[in-house]
C-alpha positions in Angstrom: 144.2 90.1 41.9 146.0 89.3 38.6 148.4 86.4 38.3 151.3 88.7 37.9 150.4 90.7 40.9 150.0 87.6 43.0 153.4 86.3 42.0 155.1 89.7 42.6 153.5 90.0 46.0 154.5 86.5 47.1 158.1 86.8 45.9 158.5 90.3 47.5 157.2 88.9 50.8 159.7 86.0 50.7 162.6 88.4 50.1 161.5 90.8 52.8 161.4 87.9 55.3 164.9 87.0 54.3 166.0 90.6 55.0 164.5 90.9 58.5 166.6 91.5 61.6 170.3 92.1 61.7 171.5 90.7 58.4 174.6 91.2 56.2 173.6 94.3 54.2 175.3 93.4 50.9 173.8 89.8 50.9 170.4 91.2 51.8 170.6 93.6 48.9 171.8 90.8 46.6 168.7 88.8 47.3 166.4 91.5 46.1 168.7 92.3 43.1 168.6 88.7 42.0 164.8 88.5 41.7 164.1 92.0 40.2 163.1 92.9 37.6 161.1 89.7 37.5 161.4 89.0 33.7 158.6 86.9 32.2 158.2 84.8 35.3 156.7 82.1 33.0 157.2 79.2 35.4 155.2 80.6 38.3 152.6 82.0 35.8 152.1 78.5 34.5 151.9 77.2 38.1 149.2 79.7 39.1 147.3 79.1 35.8 147.2 75.4 36.4 146.0 75.9 40.0 143.3 78.2 38.8 142.2 75.7 36.1 141.9 73.1 38.9 139.9 75.3 41.2 142.6 77.1 43.3 140.8 76.4 46.6 143.9 77.3 48.6 145.3 80.5 46.9 147.7 81.2 49.8 149.4 77.8 49.1 149.4 78.4 45.3 151.1 81.8 45.9 153.7 80.2 48.1 154.4 77.5 45.5 154.7 80.1 42.8 157.2 82.2 44.9 159.2 79.1 45.8 159.5 78.0 42.2 160.6 81.5 41.1 163.1 81.7 43.9 164.7 78.4 42.8 164.7 79.6 39.2 166.4 82.9 40.1 168.9 81.0 42.2 169.8 78.9 39.2 170.4 82.0 37.1 172.7 83.5 39.7 174.8 80.3 39.8 174.6 79.8 36.0 176.2 83.3 35.4 179.2 82.6 37.6 182.6 82.4 35.9 182.9 78.7 36.6 179.8 78.1 34.4 178.6 80.7 31.8 180.8 83.6 33.0 178.0 86.0 32.0 178.4 89.7 32.7 174.7 90.6 32.3 171.3 89.2 33.1 167.9 90.7 32.4 169.6 93.8 31.0 171.8 94.6 34.1 175.1 93.3 35.6 174.8 89.7 36.8 174.9 89.3 40.5 178.5 88.3 40.7 179.5 91.4 38.7 177.4 93.6 40.9 178.2 92.1 44.3 181.2 89.7 43.9 181.5 86.0 43.3 181.3 84.9 47.0 178.2 86.9 47.6 176.6 85.6 44.4 177.2 82.0 45.6 175.7 82.8 49.0 172.8 84.6 47.3 172.0 81.6 45.1 172.2 79.2 48.1 170.0 81.5 50.2 167.3 81.7 47.5 167.2 77.9 47.3 166.8 77.5 51.0 164.2 80.3 51.1 162.1 78.6 48.4 161.7 75.5 50.6 161.1 77.6 53.7 158.3 79.5 52.0 156.5 76.2 51.3 157.0 74.8 54.8 155.6 78.0 56.4 152.6 78.1 54.0 151.7 74.4 54.6 150.6 74.7 58.2 147.0 74.5 57.2 147.5 71.7 54.7 150.6 69.6 55.5 149.8 66.9 52.9 149.8 69.3 50.0 152.8 71.2 51.3 154.8 67.9 51.5 153.8 67.1 48.0 155.0 70.5 46.8 158.3 70.2 48.6 158.8 66.7 47.2 158.2 67.8 43.6 160.3 71.0 43.9 163.2 69.0 45.5 163.1 66.3 42.8 163.1 68.9 40.0 165.9 71.0 41.6 168.5 68.4 42.6 169.7 65.0 41.4 169.1 62.8 39.5 166.9 64.7 37.1 166.6 68.3 38.3 168.3 71.4 37.2 171.5 70.5 39.1 171.7 67.5 36.9 171.2 69.7 33.8 174.1 71.9 34.8 176.2 68.8 35.5 175.7 67.4 32.0 177.6 70.4 30.7 180.7 69.0 32.4 180.5 65.7 30.6 182.4 64.7 27.5 179.5 62.8 26.1 176.1 64.5 26.6 172.8 62.7 26.5 170.9 65.5 24.7 167.4 64.3 25.8 168.4 64.0 29.4 170.3 67.3 29.3 167.3 69.2 28.0 164.8 67.4 30.3 166.8 68.4 33.4 168.3 71.7 32.4 165.1 73.3 31.1 162.2 70.8 31.4 162.5 70.1 35.1 161.2 73.4 36.4 158.4 73.5 33.8 157.3 70.0 35.0 157.5 71.4 38.6 155.3 74.3 37.5 152.4 72.2 36.2 152.7 69.5 38.9 152.9 72.0 41.7 150.0 74.0 40.4 147.9 70.8 40.4 149.0 69.8 43.9 148.4 73.3 45.3 144.7 72.9 44.2 144.4 69.4 45.6 144.9 67.4 42.4 147.2 64.5 41.6 150.6 65.6 40.1 151.2 62.7 37.7 148.7 63.6 34.9 150.4 67.0 34.6 153.9 65.9 33.9 153.6 65.6 30.1 152.3 69.2 29.8 155.2 70.5 31.8 157.7 68.4 29.8 156.3 69.6 26.5 156.3 73.3 27.5 159.8 72.9 28.8 161.0 71.3 25.5 159.3 74.1 23.6 161.0 76.7 25.8 164.4 75.1 25.2 164.0 75.1 21.4 162.9 78.7 21.6 165.8 79.6 23.8 168.2 78.0 21.2 166.6 80.1 18.5 166.9 83.3 20.6 170.5 82.6 21.4 171.3 82.0 17.7 169.2 84.8 16.1 169.0 87.7 18.7 171.6 90.1 20.0 172.5 91.0 23.6 170.2 94.0 23.5 167.2 91.8 22.7 168.0 89.1 25.1 169.2 91.2 28.1 172.1 88.7 28.5 175.0 87.6 26.3 174.1 86.1 22.9 175.7 83.2 21.0 176.5 81.3 24.2 175.6 77.9 22.7 178.2 78.2 20.0 180.7 79.8 22.4 180.5 76.9 24.9 180.0 74.2 22.3 176.6 73.2 23.6 174.2 71.0 21.7 171.2 73.0 20.5 168.2 72.7 18.1 169.5 75.3 15.6 172.7 73.4 15.1 170.9 70.1 14.8 167.9 71.2 12.7 168.7 74.6 11.2 166.5 77.6 11.9 163.5 76.5 9.9 163.6 73.0 11.3 163.8 74.4 14.8 160.8 76.6 14.3 158.9 73.7 12.9 159.9 71.6 15.8 158.7 74.3 18.2 155.3 74.5 16.6 154.9 70.7 16.8 155.8 70.6 20.4 153.4 73.4 21.3 150.6 71.6 19.5 151.4 68.4 21.5 151.4 70.5 24.7 147.9 71.7 24.1 146.6 68.2 23.4 148.2 66.9 26.6 146.3 69.2 29.0 144.4 67.0 31.4 140.7 67.4 31.8 139.9 70.1 34.3 137.4 73.0 34.7 139.8 75.5 33.2 141.1 73.4 30.3 140.1 75.9 27.6 141.8 78.7 29.4 145.1 76.7 29.8 145.1 76.0 26.0 144.7 79.7 25.3 147.6 80.4 27.6 149.8 77.9 25.8 148.9 79.4 22.5 149.7 82.9 23.8 153.1 81.8 24.9 153.7 80.3 21.5 153.6 83.7 20.0 155.9 85.2 22.6 158.6 82.4 22.8 160.3 83.5 19.6 160.8 87.3 19.3 159.3 88.9 16.2 162.7 90.0 15.0 163.8 86.4 15.0 160.8 85.2 13.1 161.4 88.0 10.5 164.9 86.6 9.9 163.2 83.3 8.7 162.2 85.2 5.5 165.7 86.0 4.5 166.9 83.8 1.6 169.2 81.1 2.7 168.2 81.2 6.3 
């Protein structure tokens, strides 16, 4: 089964479990709405790729970890789009959850997805509690305080922002979770995989800054120009377009060199290179040739 098929099946199974029995119909529908279409699902793809590179001897645990990570990511998007934060009307080319279902249901949907992510790991860990505890610990650390995605959102409410800490928690946290959880699911130590996740996360943040500055809403599937609108620090403002692209290329080169020794090391390097070509849309790269850009 392909990586994408494994992730889709695991996420679908988790959502179906959350819809069983007598449940509030609108909230049950919102759960599925929030995770479909799946987008690039880059974080769980990295997780499965790392697990495969390390042997993937417990694929059912790998799949559960991938689903849990994607559920947490989708929950963060639901919350990010709320009026109290980004006030975004669209996400992945369709109305955001709070626009489609209401703000109260969006809040409950995001909360439910977070809890569901940890429940999926707990249920899958029956046959290997030690690995499951490791997965739960990493996901919890990269979701909450002091350095998870909640901290990243919190930085946006501060008058003085530590840009490095902001990027590490807002974007890097779940990429670190992806590499470390993939290793843990396959029975490997998590620590050696932190640098790879951090570098991929940093690259993704720079690429996201470029997309936000150079692409329109149709290309993004969500509102464009949000960094300027909300006054957020970003790579394009600090480095310019060319400088940001150069920074992105440097980060990705470092990511490849940081891959720990493992049976699938060459395949992981190939995956990182492939994502390098996808991170910045072709239309955005074409704009780099315009004089004065």
